[in-house]
N, CA, C and O atoms as a Maestro MAE file, in Angstrom:
{
 s_m_m2io_version
 :::
 2.0.0
}

f_m_ct {
 s_m_title
 :::
 protein
 m_atom[288] {
  # First column is atom index #
  i_m_mmod_type
  r_m_x_coord
  r_m_y_coord
  r_m_z_coord
  i_m_residue_number
  s_m_chain_name
  s_m_pdb_residue_name
  s_m_pdb_atom_name
  i_m_atomic_number
  :::
  1 25 27.961 -53.416 0.081 1 A "MET " " N  " 7
  2 3 28.072 -54.456 0.742 1 A "MET " " CA " 6
  3 2 27.354 -54.449 2.236 1 A "MET " " C  " 6
  4 15 27.617 -53.411 2.844 1 A "MET " " O  " 8
  5 25 26.554 -55.318 2.926 2 A "GLY " " N  " 7
  6 3 26.312 -54.920 4.634 2 A "GLY " " CA " 6
  7 2 27.333 -55.236 5.241 2 A "GLY " " C  " 6
  8 15 28.416 -55.363 4.669 2 A "GLY " " O  " 8
  9 25 27.159 -55.418 6.515 3 A "ALA " " N  " 7
  10 3 28.082 -55.398 7.559 3 A "ALA " " CA " 6
  11 2 27.925 -57.046 8.109 3 A "ALA " " C  " 6
  12 15 28.652 -57.544 8.968 3 A "ALA " " O  " 8
  13 25 27.131 -57.546 7.608 4 A "ALA " " N  " 7
  14 3 26.954 -59.169 8.313 4 A "ALA " " CA " 6
  15 2 26.017 -59.762 7.066 4 A "ALA " " C  " 6
  16 15 25.278 -59.073 6.363 4 A "ALA " " O  " 8
  17 25 26.186 -60.965 6.975 5 A "LEU " " N  " 7
  18 3 25.332 -61.858 6.276 5 A "LEU " " CA " 6
  19 2 24.633 -62.412 7.272 5 A "LEU " " C  " 6
  20 15 25.298 -62.339 8.305 5 A "LEU " " O  " 8
  21 25 23.428 -63.020 7.472 6 A "HIS " " N  " 7
  22 3 22.484 -63.450 8.158 6 A "HIS " " CA " 6
  23 2 21.961 -64.896 7.576 6 A "HIS " " C  " 6
  24 15 21.471 -65.000 6.452 6 A "HIS " " O  " 8
  25 25 22.121 -65.957 8.450 7 A "ALA " " N  " 7
  26 3 21.845 -67.235 7.793 7 A "ALA " " CA " 6
  27 2 20.788 -68.059 8.515 7 A "ALA " " C  " 6
  28 15 20.536 -67.814 9.694 7 A "ALA " " O  " 8
  29 25 20.212 -68.947 7.906 8 A "GLN " " N  " 7
  30 3 19.320 -69.805 9.022 8 A "GLN " " CA " 6
  31 2 19.618 -71.091 8.475 8 A "GLN " " C  " 6
  32 15 19.433 -71.424 7.304 8 A "GLN " " O  " 8
  33 25 20.208 -71.964 9.619 9 A "LEU " " N  " 7
  34 3 20.872 -72.997 9.069 9 A "LEU " " CA " 6
  35 2 19.760 -74.027 9.132 9 A "LEU " " C  " 6
  36 15 19.139 -74.129 10.190 9 A "LEU " " O  " 8
  37 25 19.418 -74.874 8.004 10 A "THR " " N  " 7
  38 3 18.019 -75.508 8.255 10 A "THR " " CA " 6
  39 2 18.440 -76.983 7.410 10 A "THR " " C  " 6
  40 15 19.564 -77.358 7.076 10 A "THR " " O  " 8
  41 25 17.243 -77.591 7.222 11 A "ARG " " N  " 7
  42 3 17.807 -78.852 6.192 11 A "ARG " " CA " 6
  43 2 16.663 -78.692 4.933 11 A "ARG " " C  " 6
  44 15 15.628 -78.029 4.866 11 A "ARG " " O  " 8
  45 25 17.224 -79.458 4.127 12 A "CYS " " N  " 7
  46 3 16.249 -79.666 2.960 12 A "CYS " " CA " 6
  47 2 15.252 -80.933 3.277 12 A "CYS " " C  " 6
  48 15 15.196 -81.505 4.366 12 A "CYS " " O  " 8
  49 25 14.585 -81.213 2.277 13 A "ARG " " N  " 7
  50 3 13.307 -82.471 2.686 13 A "ARG " " CA " 6
  51 2 13.705 -83.669 2.314 13 A "ARG " " C  " 6
  52 15 12.962 -84.618 2.061 13 A "ARG " " O  " 8
  53 25 15.436 -83.649 2.253 14 A "HIS " " N  " 7
  54 3 16.199 -85.183 2.070 14 A "HIS " " CA " 6
  55 2 16.786 -84.901 3.417 14 A "HIS " " C  " 6
  56 15 17.779 -85.612 3.568 14 A "HIS " " O  " 8
  57 25 16.609 -84.317 4.209 15 A "GLU " " N  " 7
  58 3 17.240 -83.990 5.459 15 A "GLU " " CA " 6
  59 2 18.862 -84.068 5.296 15 A "GLU " " C  " 6
  60 15 19.587 -84.716 6.050 15 A "GLU " " O  " 8
  61 25 19.268 -83.362 4.274 16 A "LEU " " N  " 7
  62 3 20.353 -82.683 4.078 16 A "LEU " " CA " 6
  63 2 20.721 -81.213 4.690 16 A "LEU " " C  " 6
  64 15 19.753 -80.534 5.033 16 A "LEU " " O  " 8
  65 25 21.997 -80.666 4.857 17 A "PRO " " N  " 7
  66 3 21.977 -79.136 5.535 17 A "PRO " " CA " 6
  67 2 21.462 -78.305 4.292 17 A "PRO " " C  " 6
  68 15 21.579 -78.685 3.126 17 A "PRO " " O  " 8
  69 25 20.852 -77.071 4.712 18 A "LEU " " N  " 7
  70 3 20.608 -76.317 3.980 18 A "LEU " " CA " 6
  71 2 20.440 -74.900 4.428 18 A "LEU " " C  " 6
  72 15 19.551 -74.630 5.236 18 A "LEU " " O  " 8
  73 25 21.306 -73.895 3.913 19 A "ALA " " N  " 7
  74 3 21.583 -72.470 4.813 19 A "ALA " " CA " 6
  75 2 20.513 -71.525 3.804 19 A "ALA " " C  " 6
  76 15 20.327 -71.797 2.619 19 A "ALA " " O  " 8
  77 25 19.914 -70.465 4.462 20 A "VAL " " N  " 7
  78 3 19.090 -69.444 4.084 20 A "VAL " " CA " 6
  79 2 19.807 -68.224 4.203 20 A "VAL " " C  " 6
  80 15 19.926 -67.724 5.322 20 A "VAL " " O  " 8
  81 25 20.495 -67.457 2.813 21 A "VAL " " N  " 7
  82 3 21.473 -66.612 3.572 21 A "VAL " " CA " 6
  83 2 20.618 -65.410 3.011 21 A "VAL " " C  " 6
  84 15 19.899 -65.489 2.015 21 A "VAL " " O  " 8
  85 25 20.788 -64.331 3.758 22 A "ASP " " N  " 7
  86 3 20.248 -62.602 3.833 22 A "ASP " " CA " 6
  87 2 21.360 -62.283 3.696 22 A "ASP " " C  " 6
  88 15 22.420 -62.760 4.100 22 A "ASP " " O  " 8
  89 25 21.036 -61.207 2.935 23 A "GLY " " N  " 7
  90 3 22.300 -59.977 3.249 23 A "GLY " " CA " 6
  91 2 23.390 -60.046 1.975 23 A "GLY " " C  " 6
  92 15 24.499 -59.511 1.999 23 A "GLY " " O  " 8
  93 25 22.871 -60.776 0.921 24 A "LEU " " N  " 7
  94 3 24.031 -60.857 -0.190 24 A "LEU " " CA " 6
  95 2 23.688 -59.582 -0.995 24 A "LEU " " C  " 6
  96 15 22.624 -58.971 -0.897 24 A "LEU " " O  " 8
  97 25 24.672 -59.273 -1.764 25 A "PRO " " N  " 7
  98 3 24.007 -57.904 -2.818 25 A "PRO " " CA " 6
  99 2 23.646 -58.377 -3.921 25 A "PRO " " C  " 6
  100 15 24.104 -59.467 -4.260 25 A "PRO " " O  " 8
  101 25 22.866 -57.781 -4.640 26 A "GLY " " N  " 7
  102 3 21.824 -58.043 -5.351 26 A "GLY " " CA " 6
  103 2 22.800 -57.858 -7.025 26 A "GLY " " C  " 6
  104 15 23.994 -57.592 -7.162 26 A "GLY " " O  " 8
  105 25 21.936 -58.072 -7.904 27 A "ASP " " N  " 7
  106 3 22.438 -57.841 -9.417 27 A "ASP " " CA " 6
  107 2 23.223 -56.698 -9.315 27 A "ASP " " C  " 6
  108 15 22.939 -55.840 -8.480 27 A "ASP " " O  " 8
  109 25 24.369 -56.556 -10.216 28 A "GLY " " N  " 7
  110 3 24.984 -55.155 -10.382 28 A "GLY " " CA " 6
  111 2 25.721 -54.986 -9.463 28 A "GLY " " C  " 6
  112 15 26.313 -53.926 -9.665 28 A "GLY " " O  " 8
  113 25 26.123 -55.564 -8.279 29 A "ALA " " N  " 7
  114 3 26.582 -55.010 -6.863 29 A "ALA " " CA " 6
  115 2 28.494 -54.650 -7.303 29 A "ALA " " C  " 6
  116 15 29.175 -55.485 -7.899 29 A "ALA " " O  " 8
  117 25 28.809 -53.860 -7.044 30 A "GLU " " N  " 7
  118 3 30.321 -53.325 -7.347 30 A "GLU " " CA " 6
  119 2 30.996 -53.652 -6.179 30 A "GLU " " C  " 6
  120 15 30.825 -52.992 -5.153 30 A "GLU " " O  " 8
  121 25 31.652 -54.486 -6.225 31 A "LEU " " N  " 7
  122 3 32.724 -54.851 -5.179 31 A "LEU " " CA " 6
  123 2 34.002 -55.215 -5.595 31 A "LEU " " C  " 6
  124 15 34.250 -55.842 -6.624 31 A "LEU " " O  " 8
  125 25 34.918 -54.757 -4.667 32 A "ARG " " N  " 7
  126 3 36.585 -54.586 -4.663 32 A "ARG " " CA " 6
  127 2 36.945 -55.767 -3.969 32 A "ARG " " C  " 6
  128 15 36.289 -56.111 -2.985 32 A "ARG " " O  " 8
  129 25 38.194 -56.619 -4.486 33 A "PRO " " N  " 7
  130 3 38.792 -57.910 -4.528 33 A "PRO " " CA " 6
  131 2 38.502 -57.805 -2.889 33 A "PRO " " C  " 6
  132 15 37.637 -58.532 -2.399 33 A "PRO " " O  " 8
  133 25 39.046 -57.132 -2.290 34 A "GLU " " N  " 7
  134 3 39.040 -57.205 -0.861 34 A "GLU " " CA " 6
  135 2 37.732 -57.524 -0.293 34 A "GLU " " C  " 6
  136 15 37.754 -58.335 0.633 34 A "GLU " " O  " 8
  137 25 36.736 -57.116 -0.608 35 A "GLN " " N  " 7
  138 3 35.386 -56.995 -0.296 35 A "GLN " " CA " 6
  139 2 34.675 -58.340 -0.583 35 A "GLN " " C  " 6
  140 15 33.972 -58.895 0.261 35 A "GLN " " O  " 8
  141 25 34.923 -58.889 -1.967 36 A "LEU " " N  " 7
  142 3 34.762 -60.536 -2.500 36 A "LEU " " CA " 6
  143 2 35.415 -61.420 -1.429 36 A "LEU " " C  " 6
  144 15 34.747 -62.302 -0.890 36 A "LEU " " O  " 8
  145 25 36.945 -61.174 -1.044 37 A "ARG " " N  " 7
  146 3 37.297 -62.271 0.048 37 A "ARG " " CA " 6
  147 2 36.754 -62.550 1.369 37 A "ARG " " C  " 6
  148 15 36.705 -63.675 1.867 37 A "ARG " " O  " 8
  149 25 36.233 -61.173 2.067 38 A "GLN " " N  " 7
  150 3 35.284 -61.084 2.886 38 A "GLN " " CA " 6
  151 2 34.254 -61.887 2.848 38 A "GLN " " C  " 6
  152 15 34.139 -62.957 3.446 38 A "GLN " " O  " 8
  153 25 33.457 -61.347 2.106 39 A "MET " " N  " 7
  154 3 32.085 -62.354 1.737 39 A "MET " " CA " 6
  155 2 32.148 -63.599 1.328 39 A "MET " " C  " 6
  156 15 31.122 -64.279 1.336 39 A "MET " " O  " 8
  157 25 33.300 -64.101 0.919 40 A "ALA " " N  " 7
  158 3 33.813 -65.483 0.424 40 A "ALA " " CA " 6
  159 2 34.096 -66.408 1.698 40 A "ALA " " C  " 6
  160 15 33.743 -67.587 1.746 40 A "ALA " " O  " 8
  161 25 34.836 -65.683 2.823 41 A "ALA " " N  " 7
  162 3 34.971 -66.166 3.913 41 A "ALA " " CA " 6
  163 2 33.939 -66.361 4.570 41 A "ALA " " C  " 6
  164 15 33.707 -67.474 5.042 41 A "ALA " " O  " 8
  165 25 33.106 -65.316 4.736 42 A "ALA " " N  " 7
  166 3 31.713 -65.626 5.498 42 A "ALA " " CA " 6
  167 2 30.899 -66.592 4.898 42 A "ALA " " C  " 6
  168 15 29.964 -67.092 5.523 42 A "ALA " " O  " 8
  169 25 31.147 -66.881 3.827 43 A "LEU " " N  " 7
  170 3 30.127 -67.843 3.031 43 A "LEU " " CA " 6
  171 2 30.455 -69.272 3.304 43 A "LEU " " C  " 6
  172 15 29.732 -70.269 3.315 43 A "LEU " " O  " 8
  173 25 31.739 -69.116 3.524 44 A "LEU " " N  " 7
  174 3 32.743 -70.556 3.961 44 A "LEU " " CA " 6
  175 2 32.205 -70.969 4.991 44 A "LEU " " C  " 6
  176 15 31.858 -72.144 5.101 44 A "LEU " " O  " 8
  177 25 31.991 -69.821 6.199 45 A "ALA " " N  " 7
  178 3 31.848 -70.416 7.509 45 A "ALA " " CA " 6
  179 2 30.319 -70.615 7.669 45 A "ALA " " C  " 6
  180 15 29.840 -71.367 8.517 45 A "ALA " " O  " 8
  181 25 29.558 -69.854 6.756 46 A "ILE " " N  " 7
  182 3 28.255 -71.007 6.863 46 A "ILE " " CA " 6
  183 2 28.039 -71.912 6.272 46 A "ILE " " C  " 6
  184 15 26.956 -72.495 6.300 46 A "ILE " " O  " 8
  185 25 29.295 -72.342 5.402 47 A "ALA " " N  " 7
  186 3 28.553 -73.676 4.495 47 A "ALA " " CA " 6
  187 2 29.531 -74.379 5.757 47 A "ALA " " C  " 6
  188 15 28.890 -75.347 6.168 47 A "ALA " " O  " 8
  189 25 30.506 -74.289 6.328 48 A "ALA " " N  " 7
  190 3 31.056 -75.200 7.718 48 A "ALA " " CA " 6
  191 2 30.078 -75.537 8.337 48 A "ALA " " C  " 6
  192 15 29.689 -76.701 8.247 48 A "ALA " " O  " 8
  193 25 29.300 -74.452 9.272 49 A "ASP " " N  " 7
  194 3 28.279 -74.762 9.901 49 A "ASP " " CA " 6
  195 2 27.088 -75.350 9.705 49 A "ASP " " C  " 6
  196 15 26.515 -75.937 10.623 49 A "ASP " " O  " 8
  197 25 26.478 -75.233 8.213 50 A "ALA " " N  " 7
  198 3 25.680 -75.959 7.929 50 A "ALA " " CA " 6
  199 2 25.807 -77.405 7.751 50 A "ALA " " C  " 6
  200 15 24.839 -78.166 7.745 50 A "ALA " " O  " 8
  201 25 27.348 -77.860 7.566 51 A "GLU " " N  " 7
  202 3 27.409 -78.999 7.618 51 A "GLU " " CA " 6
  203 2 27.706 -79.842 9.032 51 A "GLU " " C  " 6
  204 15 27.649 -81.059 9.212 51 A "GLU " " O  " 8
  205 25 28.028 -78.820 9.933 52 A "LEU " " N  " 7
  206 3 28.038 -79.532 11.252 52 A "LEU " " CA " 6
  207 2 26.463 -79.608 11.800 52 A "LEU " " C  " 6
  208 15 26.288 -80.066 12.929 52 A "LEU " " O  " 8
  209 25 25.570 -79.265 11.190 53 A "MET " " N  " 7
  210 3 24.614 -79.378 12.133 53 A "MET " " CA " 6
  211 2 23.872 -80.754 11.817 53 A "MET " " C  " 6
  212 15 23.806 -81.327 10.730 53 A "MET " " O  " 8
  213 25 23.360 -81.119 12.978 54 A "PRO " " N  " 7
  214 3 22.632 -82.596 12.981 54 A "PRO " " CA " 6
  215 2 21.544 -82.147 12.243 54 A "PRO " " C  " 6
  216 15 21.134 -81.037 12.582 54 A "PRO " " O  " 8
  217 25 21.053 -82.609 11.475 55 A "THR " " N  " 7
  218 3 19.615 -82.564 10.270 55 A "THR " " CA " 6
  219 2 18.958 -83.921 10.383 55 A "THR " " C  " 6
  220 15 18.357 -84.037 9.315 55 A "THR " " O  " 8
  221 25 18.778 -84.853 10.998 56 A "LYS " " N  " 7
  222 3 18.014 -85.759 11.131 56 A "LYS " " CA " 6
  223 2 16.925 -85.896 12.617 56 A "LYS " " C  " 6
  224 15 17.401 -85.581 13.708 56 A "LYS " " O  " 8
  225 25 15.942 -86.227 12.550 57 A "GLY " " N  " 7
  226 3 15.007 -86.724 13.326 57 A "GLY " " CA " 6
  227 2 13.944 -85.456 13.543 57 A "GLY " " C  " 6
  228 15 14.133 -84.260 13.321 57 A "GLY " " O  " 8
  229 25 12.687 -86.178 14.086 58 A "LYS " " N  " 7
  230 3 11.690 -85.252 14.246 58 A "LYS " " CA " 6
  231 2 11.931 -83.677 15.091 58 A "LYS " " C  " 6
  232 15 11.467 -82.605 14.704 58 A "LYS " " O  " 8
  233 25 12.750 -83.885 16.283 59 A "ARG " " N  " 7
  234 3 13.214 -82.792 16.683 59 A "ARG " " CA " 6
  235 2 14.198 -81.888 16.101 59 A "ARG " " C  " 6
  236 15 14.795 -81.061 16.789 59 A "ARG " " O  " 8
  237 25 14.333 -81.993 15.163 60 A "PHE " " N  " 7
  238 3 15.202 -80.898 14.568 60 A "PHE " " CA " 6
  239 2 15.041 -79.561 14.730 60 A "PHE " " C  " 6
  240 15 13.898 -79.169 14.965 60 A "PHE " " O  " 8
  241 25 15.914 -78.779 14.660 61 A "VAL " " N  " 7
  242 3 15.414 -77.004 15.130 61 A "VAL " " CA " 6
  243 2 15.966 -76.287 14.293 61 A "VAL " " C  " 6
  244 15 17.138 -76.235 14.665 61 A "VAL " " O  " 8
  245 25 15.829 -75.565 13.186 62 A "PRO " " N  " 7
  246 3 16.800 -74.589 12.769 62 A "PRO " " CA " 6
  247 2 17.428 -73.434 13.414 62 A "PRO " " C  " 6
  248 15 16.760 -72.572 13.984 62 A "PRO " " O  " 8
  249 25 18.424 -73.412 13.349 63 A "VAL " " N  " 7
  250 3 19.358 -71.911 13.901 63 A "VAL " " CA " 6
  251 2 19.475 -70.694 12.891 63 A "VAL " " C  " 6
  252 15 19.722 -70.894 11.702 63 A "VAL " " O  " 8
  253 25 19.286 -69.424 13.414 64 A "ARG " " N  " 7
  254 3 19.522 -68.366 12.827 64 A "ARG " " CA " 6
  255 2 21.061 -67.952 13.293 64 A "ARG " " C  " 6
  256 15 21.443 -68.142 14.448 64 A "ARG " " O  " 8
  257 25 21.839 -67.407 12.339 65 A "ARG " " N  " 7
  258 3 23.109 -66.981 12.794 65 A "ARG " " CA " 6
  259 2 23.812 -65.616 12.229 65 A "ARG " " C  " 6
  260 15 24.006 -65.734 11.019 65 A "ARG " " O  " 8
  261 25 24.121 -64.730 12.591 66 A "CYS " " N  " 7
  262 3 24.963 -63.890 11.755 66 A "CYS " " CA " 6
  263 2 26.580 -63.970 11.740 66 A "CYS " " C  " 6
  264 15 27.352 -64.317 12.634 66 A "CYS " " O  " 8
  265 25 26.824 -63.537 10.435 67 A "TYR " " N  " 7
  266 3 28.152 -63.727 10.275 67 A "TYR " " CA " 6
  267 2 28.771 -62.360 9.762 67 A "TYR " " C  " 6
  268 15 28.335 -61.806 8.753 67 A "TYR " " O  " 8
  269 25 29.522 -61.994 10.306 68 A "PRO " " N  " 7
  270 3 30.344 -60.588 10.148 68 A "PRO " " CA " 6
  271 2 30.755 -60.533 8.713 68 A "PRO " " C  " 6
  272 15 31.163 -61.571 8.192 68 A "PRO " " O  " 8
  273 25 30.693 -59.522 8.082 69 A "VAL " " N  " 7
  274 3 31.662 -59.372 6.957 69 A "VAL " " CA " 6
  275 2 32.413 -58.048 7.132 69 A "VAL " " C  " 6
  276 15 31.983 -56.917 6.907 69 A "VAL " " O  " 8
  277 25 33.782 -58.465 7.639 70 A "ASP " " N  " 7
  278 3 34.641 -57.127 7.892 70 A "ASP " " CA " 6
  279 2 34.653 -55.978 6.738 70 A "ASP " " C  " 6
  280 15 35.046 -56.427 5.661 70 A "ASP " " O  " 8
  281 25 34.401 -54.961 6.724 71 A "ALA " " N  " 7
  282 3 34.627 -54.041 5.953 71 A "ALA " " CA " 6
  283 2 35.718 -52.973 6.082 71 A "ALA " " C  " 6
  284 15 35.875 -52.266 7.077 71 A "ALA " " O  " 8
  285 25 36.293 -52.944 5.208 72 A "PRO " " N  " 7
  286 3 37.547 -52.077 5.367 72 A "PRO " " CA " 6
  287 2 37.352 -50.715 5.538 72 A "PRO " " C  " 6
  288 15 38.318 -49.964 5.671 72 A "PRO " " O  " 8
  :::
 }
 m_bond[287] {
  # First column is bond index #
  i_m_from
  i_m_to
  i_m_order
  :::
  1 1 2 1
  2 2 3 1
  3 3 4 2
  4 3 5 1
  5 5 6 1
  6 6 7 1
  7 7 8 2
  8 7 9 1
  9 9 10 1
  10 10 11 1
  11 11 12 2
  12 11 13 1
  13 13 14 1
  14 14 15 1
  15 15 16 2
  16 15 17 1
  17 17 18 1
  18 18 19 1
  19 19 20 2
  20 19 21 1
  21 21 22 1
  22 22 23 1
  23 23 24 2
  24 23 25 1
  25 25 26 1
  26 26 27 1
  27 27 28 2
  28 27 29 1
  29 29 30 1
  30 30 31 1
  31 31 32 2
  32 31 33 1
  33 33 34 1
  34 34 35 1
  35 35 36 2
  36 35 37 1
  37 37 38 1
  38 38 39 1
  39 39 40 2
  40 39 41 1
  41 41 42 1
  42 42 43 1
  43 43 44 2
  44 43 45 1
  45 45 46 1
  46 46 47 1
  47 47 48 2
  48 47 49 1
  49 49 50 1
  50 50 51 1
  51 51 52 2
  52 51 53 1
  53 53 54 1
  54 54 55 1
  55 55 56 2
  56 55 57 1
  57 57 58 1
  58 58 59 1
  59 59 60 2
  60 59 61 1
  61 61 62 1
  62 62 63 1
  63 63 64 2
  64 63 65 1
  65 65 66 1
  66 66 67 1
  67 67 68 2
  68 67 69 1
  69 69 70 1
  70 70 71 1
  71 71 72 2
  72 71 73 1
  73 73 74 1
  74 74 75 1
  75 75 76 2
  76 75 77 1
  77 77 78 1
  78 78 79 1
  79 79 80 2
  80 79 81 1
  81 81 82 1
  82 82 83 1
  83 83 84 2
  84 83 85 1
  85 85 86 1
  86 86 87 1
  87 87 88 2
  88 87 89 1
  89 89 90 1
  90 90 91 1
  91 91 92 2
  92 91 93 1
  93 93 94 1
  94 94 95 1
  95 95 96 2
  96 95 97 1
  97 97 98 1
  98 98 99 1
  99 99 100 2
  100 99 101 1
  101 101 102 1
  102 102 103 1
  103 103 104 2
  104 103 105 1
  105 105 106 1
  106 106 107 1
  107 107 108 2
  108 107 109 1
  109 109 110 1
  110 110 111 1
  111 111 112 2
  112 111 113 1
  113 113 114 1
  114 114 115 1
  115 115 116 2
  116 115 117 1
  117 117 118 1
  118 118 119 1
  119 119 120 2
  120 119 121 1
  121 121 122 1
  122 122 123 1
  123 123 124 2
  124 123 125 1
  125 125 126 1
  126 126 127 1
  127 127 128 2
  128 127 129 1
  129 129 130 1
  130 130 131 1
  131 131 132 2
  132 131 133 1
  133 133 134 1
  134 134 135 1
  135 135 136 2
  136 135 137 1
  137 137 138 1
  138 138 139 1
  139 139 140 2
  140 139 141 1
  141 141 142 1
  142 142 143 1
  143 143 144 2
  144 143 145 1
  145 145 146 1
  146 146 147 1
  147 147 148 2
  148 147 149 1
  149 149 150 1
  150 150 151 1
  151 151 152 2
  152 151 153 1
  153 153 154 1
  154 154 155 1
  155 155 156 2
  156 155 157 1
  157 157 158 1
  158 158 159 1
  159 159 160 2
  160 159 161 1
  161 161 162 1
  162 162 163 1
  163 163 164 2
  164 163 165 1
  165 165 166 1
  166 166 167 1
  167 167 168 2
  168 167 169 1
  169 169 170 1
  170 170 171 1
  171 171 172 2
  172 171 173 1
  173 173 174 1
  174 174 175 1
  175 175 176 2
  176 175 177 1
  177 177 178 1
  178 178 179 1
  179 179 180 2
  180 179 181 1
  181 181 182 1
  182 182 183 1
  183 183 184 2
  184 183 185 1
  185 185 186 1
  186 186 187 1
  187 187 188 2
  188 187 189 1
  189 189 190 1
  190 190 191 1
  191 191 192 2
  192 191 193 1
  193 193 194 1
  194 194 195 1
  195 195 196 2
  196 195 197 1
  197 197 198 1
  198 198 199 1
  199 199 200 2
  200 199 201 1
  201 201 202 1
  202 202 203 1
  203 203 204 2
  204 203 205 1
  205 205 206 1
  206 206 207 1
  207 207 208 2
  208 207 209 1
  209 209 210 1
  210 210 211 1
  211 211 212 2
  212 211 213 1
  213 213 214 1
  214 214 215 1
  215 215 216 2
  216 215 217 1
  217 217 218 1
  218 218 219 1
  219 219 220 2
  220 219 221 1
  221 221 222 1
  222 222 223 1
  223 223 224 2
  224 223 225 1
  225 225 226 1
  226 226 227 1
  227 227 228 2
  228 227 229 1
  229 229 230 1
  230 230 231 1
  231 231 232 2
  232 231 233 1
  233 233 234 1
  234 234 235 1
  235 235 236 2
  236 235 237 1
  237 237 238 1
  238 238 239 1
  239 239 240 2
  240 239 241 1
  241 241 242 1
  242 242 243 1
  243 243 244 2
  244 243 245 1
  245 245 246 1
  246 246 247 1
  247 247 248 2
  248 247 249 1
  249 249 250 1
  250 250 251 1
  251 251 252 2
  252 251 253 1
  253 253 254 1
  254 254 255 1
  255 255 256 2
  256 255 257 1
  257 257 258 1
  258 258 259 1
  259 259 260 2
  260 259 261 1
  261 261 262 1
  262 262 263 1
  263 263 264 2
  264 263 265 1
  265 265 266 1
  266 266 267 1
  267 267 268 2
  268 267 269 1
  269 269 270 1
  270 270 271 1
  271 271 272 2
  272 271 273 1
  273 273 274 1
  274 274 275 1
  275 275 276 2
  276 275 277 1
  277 277 278 1
  278 278 279 1
  279 279 280 2
  280 279 281 1
  281 281 282 1
  282 282 283 1
  283 283 284 2
  284 283 285 1
  285 285 286 1
  286 286 287 1
  287 287 288 2
  :::
 }
}
C-alpha cells in the first residue's frame, strides 16, 4: 500500500460532493488488519472533507489533497 491516498474533492452533476481517489490498492491486495484500519481512517477523512466542500454555484473550484496512510 502506498504511503498516501490522493483525492480530488469535487462535485457530481447534481452538485453533490464527490471524491476521486488515487492510490488505492488494486485487486488481490494483501493488507494486514492495521493497514486496513489506516486506509479506512484516510478514507473517512476524505469523506468528511468532501462533505465540507461547498458544491453549489458557478465558481466552484475542485481541490486536490493528500491523505497520509501511516505504514507500520
